[in-house]
Short mmCIF file of the C-alpha atoms (twelve columns), coordinates in Angstrom:
data_MODEL
# 
_entry.id   MODEL 
# 
loop_
_atom_site.group_PDB 
_atom_site.id 
_atom_site.type_symbol 
_atom_site.label_atom_id 
_atom_site.label_alt_id 
_atom_site.label_comp_id 
_atom_site.label_asym_id 
_atom_site.label_seq_id 
_atom_site.Cartn_x 
_atom_site.Cartn_y 
_atom_site.Cartn_z 
_atom_site.pdbx_PDB_model_num 
ATOM 1   C CA . MET A 1   0.000   0.000   0.000  1 
ATOM 2   C CA . SER A 2   1.581   3.295   -1.060 1 
ATOM 3   C CA . ARG A 3   0.901   6.519   0.768  1 
ATOM 4   C CA . LYS A 4   2.276   9.978   1.081  1 
ATOM 5   C CA . THR A 5   4.747   10.358  3.943  1 
ATOM 6   C CA . GLU A 6   3.329   12.894  6.357  1 
ATOM 7   C CA . ALA A 7   3.475   13.143  10.144 1 
ATOM 8   C CA . ILE A 8   -0.035  13.105  11.575 1 
ATOM 9   C CA . LEU A 9   1.119   12.979  15.213 1 
ATOM 10  C CA . GLU A 10  4.255   14.293  16.893 1 
ATOM 11  C CA . GLY A 11  5.437   14.184  20.470 1 
ATOM 12  C CA . GLU A 12  8.037   16.744  21.446 1 
ATOM 13  C CA . ARG A 13  10.163  16.062  24.540 1 
ATOM 14  C CA . LEU A 14  7.245   14.706  26.547 1 
ATOM 15  C CA . THR A 15  7.827   14.381  30.269 1 
ATOM 16  C CA . LYS A 16  5.331   13.298  32.921 1 
ATOM 17  C CA . TYR A 17  5.960   12.986  36.663 1 
ATOM 18  C CA . PHE A 18  3.873   11.180  39.272 1 
ATOM 19  C CA . GLY A 19  4.856   11.902  42.851 1 
ATOM 20  C CA . GLY A 20  8.262   13.160  41.776 1 
ATOM 21  C CA . LEU A 21  9.044   10.043  39.733 1 
ATOM 22  C CA . PRO A 22  9.204   10.291  35.922 1 
ATOM 23  C CA . ALA A 23  6.724   8.025   34.122 1 
ATOM 24  C CA . LEU A 24  7.985   9.530   30.863 1 
ATOM 25  C CA . LYS A 25  11.137  11.554  30.375 1 
ATOM 26  C CA . ASP A 26  12.032  13.590  27.299 1 
ATOM 27  C CA . VAL A 27  10.230  11.334  24.790 1 
ATOM 28  C CA . SER A 28  10.041  12.585  21.197 1 
ATOM 29  C CA . PHE A 29  8.511   10.688  18.281 1 
ATOM 30  C CA . SER A 30  6.428   11.061  15.136 1 
ATOM 31  C CA . VAL A 31  3.782   8.901   13.494 1 
ATOM 32  C CA . GLU A 32  3.193   8.950   9.752  1 
ATOM 33  C CA . ARG A 33  -0.297  9.213   8.326  1 
ATOM 34  C CA . GLY A 34  -1.583  5.721   7.528  1 
ATOM 35  C CA . GLU A 35  1.098   3.996   9.590  1 
ATOM 36  C CA . ILE A 36  0.667   1.139   12.044 1 
ATOM 37  C CA . LEU A 37  3.078   1.939   14.875 1 
ATOM 38  C CA . GLY A 38  3.762   -0.643  17.557 1 
ATOM 39  C CA . LEU A 39  4.461   0.567   21.095 1 
ATOM 40  C CA . ILE A 40  6.224   -1.957  23.314 1 
ATOM 41  C CA . GLY A 41  8.187   -2.176  26.541 1 
ATOM 42  C CA . PRO A 42  8.146   -3.831  29.971 1 
ATOM 43  C CA . ASN A 43  5.330   -3.252  32.445 1 
ATOM 44  C CA . GLY A 44  5.700   0.236   33.872 1 
ATOM 45  C CA . ALA A 45  7.702   1.457   30.888 1 
ATOM 46  C CA . GLY A 46  5.303   4.357   30.248 1 
ATOM 47  C CA . LYS A 47  3.274   3.021   27.322 1 
ATOM 48  C CA . SER A 48  -0.188  3.757   28.721 1 
ATOM 49  C CA . THR A 49  1.051   7.062   30.115 1 
ATOM 50  C CA . LEU A 50  2.100   8.074   26.619 1 
ATOM 51  C CA . LEU A 51  -1.357  7.223   25.266 1 
ATOM 52  C CA . ASN A 52  -2.893  9.154   28.166 1 
ATOM 53  C CA . LEU A 53  -0.914  12.221  27.124 1 
ATOM 54  C CA . ILE A 54  -2.024  11.833  23.513 1 
ATOM 55  C CA . ASN A 55  -5.741  11.635  24.283 1 
ATOM 56  C CA . GLY A 56  -5.748  14.142  27.122 1 
ATOM 57  C CA . ILE A 57  -6.279  11.980  30.205 1 
ATOM 58  C CA . PHE A 58  -3.131  13.601  31.611 1 
ATOM 59  C CA . GLY A 59  -1.282  16.731  30.658 1 
ATOM 60  C CA . PRO A 60  2.518   16.604  30.347 1 
ATOM 61  C CA . ASN A 61  4.778   18.400  32.798 1 
ATOM 62  C CA . GLU A 62  6.906   19.320  29.816 1 
ATOM 63  C CA . GLY A 63  6.632   18.990  26.053 1 
ATOM 64  C CA . ARG A 64  3.908   19.072  23.427 1 
ATOM 65  C CA . VAL A 65  1.630   16.708  21.504 1 
ATOM 66  C CA . LEU A 66  0.905   17.889  17.964 1 
ATOM 67  C CA . PHE A 67  -1.938  16.356  15.949 1 
ATOM 68  C CA . LYS A 68  -1.932  17.541  12.348 1 
ATOM 69  C CA . GLY A 69  0.329   20.378  13.482 1 
ATOM 70  C CA . ARG A 70  -1.958  21.579  16.287 1 
ATOM 71  C CA . ASP A 71  -1.024  21.361  19.955 1 
ATOM 72  C CA . LEU A 72  -3.367  19.105  21.974 1 
ATOM 73  C CA . VAL A 73  -2.015  20.044  25.392 1 
ATOM 74  C CA . ARG A 74  -4.672  21.611  27.637 1 
ATOM 75  C CA . LEU A 75  -7.524  20.149  25.582 1 
ATOM 76  C CA . MET A 76  -10.020 17.862  27.312 1 
ATOM 77  C CA . PRO A 77  -10.309 14.212  26.204 1 
ATOM 78  C CA . HIS A 78  -13.676 14.786  24.489 1 
ATOM 79  C CA . GLU A 79  -12.234 17.746  22.575 1 
ATOM 80  C CA . ILE A 80  -9.322  15.612  21.395 1 
ATOM 81  C CA . ALA A 81  -11.735 12.854  20.390 1 
ATOM 82  C CA . GLN A 82  -13.758 15.305  18.326 1 
ATOM 83  C CA . ARG A 83  -10.575 16.334  16.531 1 
ATOM 84  C CA . GLY A 84  -10.159 12.780  15.289 1 
ATOM 85  C CA . ILE A 85  -8.433  10.606  17.909 1 
ATOM 86  C CA . ALA A 86  -10.188 7.529   19.353 1 
ATOM 87  C CA . ARG A 87  -8.911  5.077   21.940 1 
ATOM 88  C CA . VAL A 88  -9.750  1.462   22.757 1 
ATOM 89  C CA . LEU A 89  -8.868  0.440   26.310 1 
ATOM 90  C CA . GLN A 90  -7.897  -3.000  27.557 1 
ATOM 91  C CA . THR A 91  -10.832 -3.027  30.003 1 
ATOM 92  C CA . PRO A 92  -14.211 -2.606  28.243 1 
ATOM 93  C CA . ARG A 93  -16.366 0.297   29.394 1 
ATOM 94  C CA . SER A 94  -19.706 -0.336  27.769 1 
ATOM 95  C CA . PHE A 95  -23.082 1.192   28.548 1 
ATOM 96  C CA . ALA A 96  -24.651 -1.857  30.182 1 
ATOM 97  C CA . SER A 97  -28.241 -0.607  30.007 1 
ATOM 98  C CA . MET A 98  -28.065 -0.228  26.207 1 
ATOM 99  C CA . SER A 99  -28.035 -2.681  23.346 1 
ATOM 100 C CA . VAL A 100 -24.943 -3.494  21.320 1 
ATOM 101 C CA . ARG A 101 -26.159 -1.314  18.465 1 
ATOM 102 C CA . GLU A 102 -26.987 1.601   20.767 1 
ATOM 103 C CA . ASN A 103 -23.453 1.479   22.176 1 
ATOM 104 C CA . VAL A 104 -21.969 1.835   18.705 1 
ATOM 105 C CA . ALA A 105 -24.475 4.575   17.836 1 
ATOM 106 C CA . ILE A 106 -22.999 6.686   20.631 1 
ATOM 107 C CA . GLY A 107 -19.673 6.677   18.808 1 
ATOM 108 C CA . SER A 108 -21.365 7.519   15.526 1 
ATOM 109 C CA . ALA A 109 -23.139 10.499  17.073 1 
ATOM 110 C CA . PHE A 110 -20.108 11.800  18.923 1 
ATOM 111 C CA . GLY A 111 -17.142 11.303  16.659 1 
ATOM 112 C CA . GLY A 112 -14.595 13.112  14.597 1 
ATOM 113 C CA . ARG A 113 -14.413 13.106  10.789 1 
ATOM 114 C CA . ASP A 114 -17.485 14.266  8.867  1 
ATOM 115 C CA . ARG A 115 -19.455 14.513  12.107 1 
ATOM 116 C CA . ARG A 116 -21.624 17.315  10.813 1 
ATOM 117 C CA . ASP A 117 -22.526 15.258  7.747  1 
ATOM 118 C CA . ARG A 118 -23.959 12.355  9.764  1 
ATOM 119 C CA . GLY A 119 -26.913 11.995  12.039 1 
ATOM 120 C CA . SER A 120 -27.010 9.705   15.053 1 
ATOM 121 C CA . ALA A 121 -29.357 7.458   13.056 1 
ATOM 122 C CA . ASP A 122 -26.719 6.609   10.436 1 
ATOM 123 C CA . ARG A 123 -27.841 2.980   10.484 1 
ATOM 124 C CA . ASP A 124 -25.807 1.727   7.542  1 
ATOM 125 C CA . GLY A 125 -22.600 3.116   9.017  1 
ATOM 126 C CA . ILE A 126 -23.307 1.607   12.418 1 
ATOM 127 C CA . GLU A 127 -24.019 -1.814  10.945 1 
ATOM 128 C CA . TYR A 128 -20.806 -1.675  8.908  1 
ATOM 129 C CA . PHE A 129 -18.778 -1.255  12.104 1 
ATOM 130 C CA . LEU A 130 -20.779 -3.946  13.880 1 
ATOM 131 C CA . ASP A 131 -20.062 -6.319  11.012 1 
ATOM 132 C CA . LEU A 132 -16.382 -5.379  11.030 1 
ATOM 133 C CA . ALA A 133 -16.221 -6.316  14.707 1 
ATOM 134 C CA . GLY A 134 -18.182 -9.558  14.198 1 
ATOM 135 C CA . LEU A 135 -21.180 -8.339  16.203 1 
ATOM 136 C CA . LEU A 136 -23.819 -7.710  13.555 1 
ATOM 137 C CA . GLU A 137 -25.899 -10.750 14.517 1 
ATOM 138 C CA . LYS A 138 -25.896 -9.604  18.157 1 
ATOM 139 C CA . LYS A 139 -26.745 -5.970  17.490 1 
ATOM 140 C CA . ASP A 140 -30.039 -6.057  19.419 1 
ATOM 141 C CA . LEU A 141 -28.718 -7.940  22.447 1 
ATOM 142 C CA . PRO A 142 -28.030 -6.177  25.738 1 
ATOM 143 C CA . VAL A 143 -24.332 -5.675  26.353 1 
ATOM 144 C CA . ASP A 144 -24.489 -7.965  29.392 1 
ATOM 145 C CA . GLY A 145 -25.123 -10.852 27.004 1 
ATOM 146 C CA . LEU A 146 -21.686 -10.527 25.411 1 
ATOM 147 C CA . THR A 147 -18.509 -12.373 26.327 1 
ATOM 148 C CA . LEU A 148 -15.470 -10.387 27.493 1 
ATOM 149 C CA . GLN A 149 -13.856 -10.634 24.067 1 
ATOM 150 C CA . GLU A 150 -17.084 -9.544  22.359 1 
ATOM 151 C CA . LYS A 151 -17.212 -6.548  24.707 1 
ATOM 152 C CA . ARG A 152 -13.695 -5.667  23.595 1 
ATOM 153 C CA . MET A 153 -14.802 -5.866  19.978 1 
ATOM 154 C CA . LEU A 154 -17.748 -3.641  20.879 1 
ATOM 155 C CA . GLU A 155 -15.314 -1.043  22.235 1 
ATOM 156 C CA . LEU A 156 -13.456 -1.215  18.938 1 
ATOM 157 C CA . ALA A 157 -16.656 -0.862  16.893 1 
ATOM 158 C CA . ARG A 158 -17.735 2.151   18.940 1 
ATOM 159 C CA . ALA A 159 -14.340 3.809   18.521 1 
ATOM 160 C CA . LEU A 160 -14.386 3.195   14.754 1 
ATOM 161 C CA . ALA A 161 -17.918 4.593   14.508 1 
ATOM 162 C CA . MET A 162 -16.465 7.914   15.662 1 
ATOM 163 C CA . LYS A 163 -14.635 7.953   12.305 1 
ATOM 164 C CA . PRO A 164 -11.284 8.942   13.787 1 
ATOM 165 C CA . GLU A 165 -8.111  9.583   11.860 1 
ATOM 166 C CA . LEU A 166 -5.903  8.163   14.628 1 
ATOM 167 C CA . LEU A 167 -6.795  5.020   16.599 1 
ATOM 168 C CA . LEU A 168 -5.053  4.183   19.889 1 
ATOM 169 C CA . LEU A 169 -5.189  0.495   20.838 1 
ATOM 170 C CA . ASP A 170 -4.107  -0.086  24.447 1 
ATOM 171 C CA . GLU A 171 -3.692  -3.853  24.776 1 
ATOM 172 C CA . ALA A 172 -7.200  -4.188  23.408 1 
ATOM 173 C CA . MET A 173 -6.437  -7.691  22.095 1 
ATOM 174 C CA . SER A 174 -4.983  -9.153  25.306 1 
ATOM 175 C CA . GLY A 175 -5.966  -12.652 26.363 1 
ATOM 176 C CA . LEU A 176 -6.534  -13.984 22.851 1 
ATOM 177 C CA . ASN A 177 -5.565  -17.503 21.855 1 
ATOM 178 C CA . PRO A 178 -3.300  -17.918 18.806 1 
ATOM 179 C CA . SER A 179 -6.108  -18.261 16.258 1 
ATOM 180 C CA . GLU A 180 -7.975  -15.266 17.722 1 
ATOM 181 C CA . MET A 181 -4.788  -13.201 17.619 1 
ATOM 182 C CA . GLU A 182 -4.257  -14.149 13.977 1 
ATOM 183 C CA . ARG A 183 -7.740  -12.844 13.175 1 
ATOM 184 C CA . ALA A 184 -7.059  -9.704  15.203 1 
ATOM 185 C CA . MET A 185 -3.876  -9.040  13.215 1 
ATOM 186 C CA . LYS A 186 -5.818  -9.286  9.969  1 
ATOM 187 C CA . LEU A 187 -8.522  -7.015  11.387 1 
ATOM 188 C CA . ILE A 188 -6.012  -4.320  12.323 1 
ATOM 189 C CA . ARG A 189 -4.564  -4.350  8.806  1 
ATOM 190 C CA . ARG A 190 -8.077  -4.219  7.360  1 
ATOM 191 C CA . ILE A 191 -9.025  -1.260  9.548  1 
ATOM 192 C CA . ARG A 192 -6.004  0.674   8.355  1 
ATOM 193 C CA . ASP A 193 -6.509  -0.207  4.703  1 
ATOM 194 C CA . GLU A 194 -10.298 0.141   4.424  1 
ATOM 195 C CA . LEU A 195 -10.794 3.117   6.712  1 
ATOM 196 C CA . GLY A 196 -7.543  4.943   6.059  1 
ATOM 197 C CA . LEU A 197 -6.646  5.132   9.746  1 
ATOM 198 C CA . THR A 198 -3.347  5.654   11.482 1 
ATOM 199 C CA . ILE A 199 -2.905  3.203   14.365 1 
ATOM 200 C CA . ILE A 200 -0.752  3.178   17.497 1 
ATOM 201 C CA . TRP A 201 -0.912  -0.292  19.011 1 
ATOM 202 C CA . VAL A 202 0.313   -1.248  22.493 1 
ATOM 203 C CA . GLU A 203 0.690   -5.014  22.650 1 
ATOM 204 C CA . HIS A 204 2.754   -7.601  24.549 1 
ATOM 205 C CA . VAL A 205 2.422   -10.399 21.979 1 
ATOM 206 C CA . MET A 206 5.584   -9.866  19.959 1 
ATOM 207 C CA . LYS A 207 4.480   -12.093 17.097 1 
ATOM 208 C CA . ALA A 208 1.518   -9.784  16.561 1 
ATOM 209 C CA . ILE A 209 3.500   -6.537  16.740 1 
ATOM 210 C CA . MET A 210 6.328   -7.834  14.580 1 
ATOM 211 C CA . GLY A 211 3.851   -9.183  12.037 1 
ATOM 212 C CA . VAL A 212 1.688   -6.075  11.688 1 
ATOM 213 C CA . ALA A 213 3.542   -2.912  12.728 1 
ATOM 214 C CA . GLU A 214 5.620   -1.063  10.151 1 
ATOM 215 C CA . ARG A 215 7.674   0.610   12.855 1 
ATOM 216 C CA . VAL A 216 8.071   -0.094  16.550 1 
ATOM 217 C CA . LEU A 217 8.726   2.376   19.355 1 
ATOM 218 C CA . VAL A 218 10.275  0.921   22.524 1 
ATOM 219 C CA . LEU A 219 10.031  2.467   25.995 1 
ATOM 220 C CA . ASN A 220 11.868  1.434   29.144 1 
ATOM 221 C CA . PHE A 221 11.640  3.221   32.504 1 
ATOM 222 C CA . GLY A 222 9.878   6.106   30.778 1 
ATOM 223 C CA . GLN A 223 12.568  6.671   28.187 1 
ATOM 224 C CA . LEU A 224 12.621  5.974   24.471 1 
ATOM 225 C CA . ILE A 225 15.345  3.392   23.889 1 
ATOM 226 C CA . ALA A 226 14.697  2.407   20.275 1 
ATOM 227 C CA . VAL A 227 12.543  3.101   17.228 1 
ATOM 228 C CA . GLY A 228 12.716  1.341   13.894 1 
ATOM 229 C CA . THR A 229 11.322  -1.422  11.755 1 
ATOM 230 C CA . PRO A 230 10.436  -4.683  13.547 1 
ATOM 231 C CA . PRO A 231 13.646  -6.441  12.383 1 
ATOM 232 C CA . GLU A 232 15.772  -3.471  13.466 1 
ATOM 233 C CA . VAL A 233 14.182  -3.362  16.906 1 
ATOM 234 C CA . ALA A 234 14.415  -7.141  17.332 1 
ATOM 235 C CA . ARG A 235 18.193  -6.958  16.767 1 
ATOM 236 C CA . ASP A 236 18.746  -3.973  19.072 1 
ATOM 237 C CA . GLN A 237 20.792  -5.176  22.036 1 
ATOM 238 C CA . GLU A 238 19.331  -2.628  24.450 1 
ATOM 239 C CA . VAL A 239 15.808  -3.778  23.540 1 
ATOM 240 C CA . ILE A 240 16.802  -7.416  23.915 1 
ATOM 241 C CA . ASP A 241 18.277  -6.753  27.348 1 
ATOM 242 C CA . ALA A 242 15.383  -4.611  28.557 1 
ATOM 243 C CA . TYR A 243 12.401  -6.479  27.145 1 
ATOM 244 C CA . LEU A 244 12.722  -9.213  24.566 1 
ATOM 245 C CA . GLY A 245 15.281  -11.367 26.362 1 
ATOM 246 C CA . ARG A 246 16.364  -12.755 22.994 1 
ATOM 247 C CA . ALA A 247 16.199  -11.791 19.342 1 
ATOM 248 C CA . VAL A 248 12.792  -12.528 17.777 1 
# 
């Protein structure tokens, strides 16, 4: 797939302290439009903190986050979402009193791109995202009737219904067996290709990251220790020592 090289997201010297300890320290990076960027590192490395800075859960102590050249710092999470950034968390946060379809409709009504050109009753769009997530046949069920993995797919469908330009996946595929992970890898590629999204994916399954991501960013103790293609990162001795344990 060919695409024009263009940075859609940039982090400039991002630093975040909690109780005097740095969760992130002087982290700079860029993400190209249409790229699938893997974000890896040991537990406590700062991966989720970095996503929290991108979508406004926290503000940095130092540095800037630029989305399409505009600084996101000091914006609220819902304002950042409306600018075109959606996030899927590891722990589902569904609206339990609503149906599967109603949950996705919330994303459709709220979201980013072309929001003014859609109504909340954009049924065809909602059903497309339900189908993409494998939930179309369960669209009228209450959320409580879904399995944990189906609830995770519901979170993904709702995020996609917002029509973002940048999708943040925070270990959203954890706990999958090998065949489920293989399907998830194909789904992530499909989302990028069909919807034209840029994706930042935090994941601990190295086979998945190395098989899907075009570049990988590695954090350790809040610092950026490597960035490159999957083969480059897999051969990096500092990454091997800090996280991989061996070349992959």
